[in-house]
N, C-alpha and C positions, 0 to 999 in steps of 0.2 A: 503493500499498500505506499503510495507517494508521501512524503512528509513535506511540512512548511514549517520553517523556523519562526516562533510568534517573537514579536518585539519583547523588548525588556532583557531579563535573563542575566543582570548583573552577578547573580550567584549560581545560577543554575540554568543550563540550556533547556528551552521548551518547545515541543514542538507538535504540530497537529497532524493527525492522521485520521482523514476522514471525520466522524463526529466525535472523535476522543483527542483529548491531550496527554503526550507521553512525557515523562520528565522523570528525573533520577530521585529517588526518594532521600528526604532529608533525616538527616539525624532523630528528630521526633516522629518519624514518619507513622509508628504505631497508632500514637497519641492521635495524630491528625485523622487517619483512617478511623478512630472509633468516632470522632468527633463528626466526622462527615457522614458515617453512618447513623448516627444519632439525629442528624438532619434529615436523613432521608426516611427514617421511621416515622419522624414528626411531619413529614409531608413539608418541610420548608423548603421553598424554592431558591433560597439567596445563597446557594454554594454550589460547586460542583458535586458531582456522583462519583466516589469512588468505585473503580471497576475491576479492581485486581491488579496484575503485573503480567508485563509481555514477556517475550521469550530472552529479550536482552536484560532484563529483571527492573524494567522502569515501570515506574506508576502508570496505571491507565485510569485517566479522569475523563469524565463525562464533557464535552467541549459546550460552554455557554456561549451561543452567538450574540453579539451586539459590539459596541465601540466600547474600548479601553482606553483611556483618556492619559497615553504616553507623553503625546508631545506636550511641550511647554504653553502651546497656545490653542484653546477648546472651543469648540461652539458654546455659543452660551446657554444651551441647556444644561451643560455640565456643571457650569456655576452659578445658576439660578437659585433663587431662595428655595422652590420647590425641590429641587435638587438636594440642597444643603438638607431639608427638612426630612425628606426621604432616605438619605444614607442614614441620618439618625434613628431613623425608625427601624431601619433595617438592623441597625446595631442593638436596638433595646429588643428586637424578635430574637437574636439569637442569644443575646443575653439571658433572656427569660427562659429560653428553652433549655439552658446549660445549668441555671441556678438549682441548687439543690441535686445535682447529679453527681455520680462518682468522680466525672471526669473534673467536675470542679473542685472536689477534695473540700478543704477547710475553707476554700476562699468565696467569693460572693459568687464570681460567674466564671467561665472561659474566657478570655479575651483574645483576640485576634492579634494585636500589639503590632500590626505593621499596615495599619487603614489607611489608605491614600486613594486618590482618583486612578493612579496607576494601578490598582489592585481593585478596580470596581469595574463591574460592566454595565453599560447603559445602553437603553432601546428606548426609542421611541415607538411605544406600543397603541397611543390612542390619539394619535396626531397632535399632541400637547407639548411636544420636545423631549429630548432626551432626558430619561429619568435611571436613577442607578434601580437596578433588578438583582446584581448578585456581586457577592464579595469573592474574589478568588485569592491564591496564595496564603494558605492557612499554615505555612510551615512553621511560624513563631508564636502559634496559638498553644495558650498555658493559661492554669488557673490564674486569676487574678482580680482587680476591684473595678467596678465599672467605670469610674472615673477616670481609669488610666486609659480605657479604649476612649472614652468621650474627650479626652485631651487630646488624644491624638487625632481624633475627628478636627477638632477645633483647628490645631495646627496644619494639618495637610490641607483640608478642604475649604478653611477659609483664609489660607495662603498666609498665616501669622508670619510676618517678615517683612522686610522693606519693601515699599509699594503696596501692602496691603491696603484694600478699600473698604472703608464702613465694618472695620473690623469688630468693634464693640458689640453693633447690632446683629452681626453674622454669630459670633459667638452667641450671643443669648439666644438666637433662634434656634443653634443645634441642641442647646441644653433644654429648651424650652420642649423641642420635637421629641427628644429623646426621654423627656419628663424626670431628668433629673433633679432630685430633691434638694440635697446639701451641695451646693455650688462653690463652696468656700475654698476648696483646692482645685479647683480646675485649671487656673492662671499658673499655680504652682507646679501642677502635673505637666503643664506643657513646657515649662522650662526645663524639669527633670527629664522629659523625654528628650528636648533638645541637646542638654549636656550629655545624655548617656548615649546617644547616637553619635555626637561628634566624637567622644571620647572612645566608643567602641570601633568607629573607622579607622583613627587614628592608631589605635592598639593593634589592630588586625594589619592594618597597612604596615606597620612595623615588624610585626612577624612576619611580612612576607605573603599574606592571604592574597591571591591574586584580586578576587572581587573587590576588596577593600582597596589595593593599589590603584585599581581602575577608578574606583570611586573619590579616591583623593585627587588622583591627576586630573579627573573632570571637574574638580574645583568643589566637589560636595562638602568638604570639612568648612570651608570659607563660608559657603551658603549658610550652613548650618549655623555656624557660630554669628553670623550677621542676624539670622532669626531670632537667636536666643538673645542677643543684645538689642533686638527691636521690641521684643516681649517684655524684656527687663525694663525698657525706657517706657513703655506703655501701660505696664502692668497695673497703676493705679485706674486708668481709663476702663480698663478691660475687667478688672474686678467690681468697679461700680456698676457696669452693664450688667452684672449677674447679680446684684443684691435683689 
């Protein structure tokens, strides 16, 4: 069956073969497969289906058709208020599905831990423009707190960093759509994510990890540092919007 390389893949080469996606299993593959199986049992359509392994030992996942927002400039539907609200709703849905399950363990829920437009599939299903329909790349999923994923959504989907437009209102919109009750730690969690991301890339690049070396060469460390500094400088305005 012919294979087509899919965009992205800083860490893992991903190809499409027919209506499936093939990729090398990550270090937490068993956990991720259990999580995807849970979503399938519950009938949640917001994640790919795990279909086993091929003859080369690669994961077989169901292909989710639609637009994945890899490029810097995106159609208006990707960045619209309705898309922001819908992605927050999707996150709330899978959080609620995992709350109280063995996969969440002693934590509140299972977190995705890498939520961004680049890991989101968008479709125009009703002629109203692109809207998020599914989340992909669950390799970093792990037990955690709801606020951690919500903060990641605020950072990545609201574009918190230099040039961010209307950021306080958009962060408030995300938290409202999710239904987050206690928002006092959201901005602190955004700063924590940004610092953790920068330090992680630097440490892995220093150790010679190829994907981290590529990210550092692409200027990602500087971009994340600038985003962190921007959020720190605008922290009071962002926190005021969440009261």
